[in-house]
N, C-alpha and C positions, 0 to 999 in steps of 0.2 A: 660241420665243415662247410666252407663257402663253395659254391659251384663255380668252376672256371668258365669264363666266357671269353672267347678270343676278341681282340680289339677290332672295332669296326674301321673300315677304310674310309678316309675322308672323300667326299665327293670332289671330283676335279672339274674345274672350269676350263673349257677349251676355248681360247680366243685366238683369232688370227691377227697377227701384227704385220706391219709393213717391214721391209728389210731394215735392220738396225743400222747398217752402214751403207747408206746410199752412195754408190760410186757414180756420181754425175760428172761427166766431163764438160758439159756445156755450162758456161758461167751464168747464163740467163736463167737456168733451171735450178740453180743452187738456192737453198733457203738459209737465211740467217735468223737466229733467235736471239732475243735480248733478255738479259737477266741481271740481277744485282748480286755481287759477291759479298756476302756478309758472314763473317766468322767461319771461313772455310766452307761455306755452303752457298749454292747458287739458287736464288729465288727468281723464278720465272713468273712474271705478273700478267702477261697478255694471254687471254683465254685461247686464242687460236694457236699460239706457240705451245701452250701447255698441252692442248689436244694433239698437235702434230708430234710432239716429243713422246707423249704416252703411246700413240699409235705405232711408233717405231720400237716400242718395247722398253723404254727407259721409264722407270717408275719412281726413282728417287728413294730416299731413305731418311730416317731420323724423325724429325719433328712432324712432318706432314705425312698424310696417309699414302699408302701404296696402291690404294684402290683407284678405280676410274676417276679422273679429275672431275670435280664439281664446280670449279672456277671460283672457289672462295678460300680465304686464308683462315687457318685455325685462330681461335681467340688468343691463345698463348703467343703465337707468332706476331699477331697484330699489336698486342700490348707491348711486346718487346721492341718491335721495329715498325713504327707507324708508316703507312704508305707515303712515298714521296709525292709532293704536289707539283 
């Protein structure tokens, strides 16, 4: 008979994020992010915008990674949608 071993807990990564919904009343302090809407997905191309969005706790989903942004586009996405010149 096999010996029962309880499942191991996954290690948790604790990261601090900025507030996800910044309530800024001053118009000069508001930030605008640019992205392209492609097939019901938004692709943010500028590295500063990507980093700011990630720091607020938005990770995205689907084709691209949910990990910390590395400012590069996956090969599959780049083949399907070449960057606009």
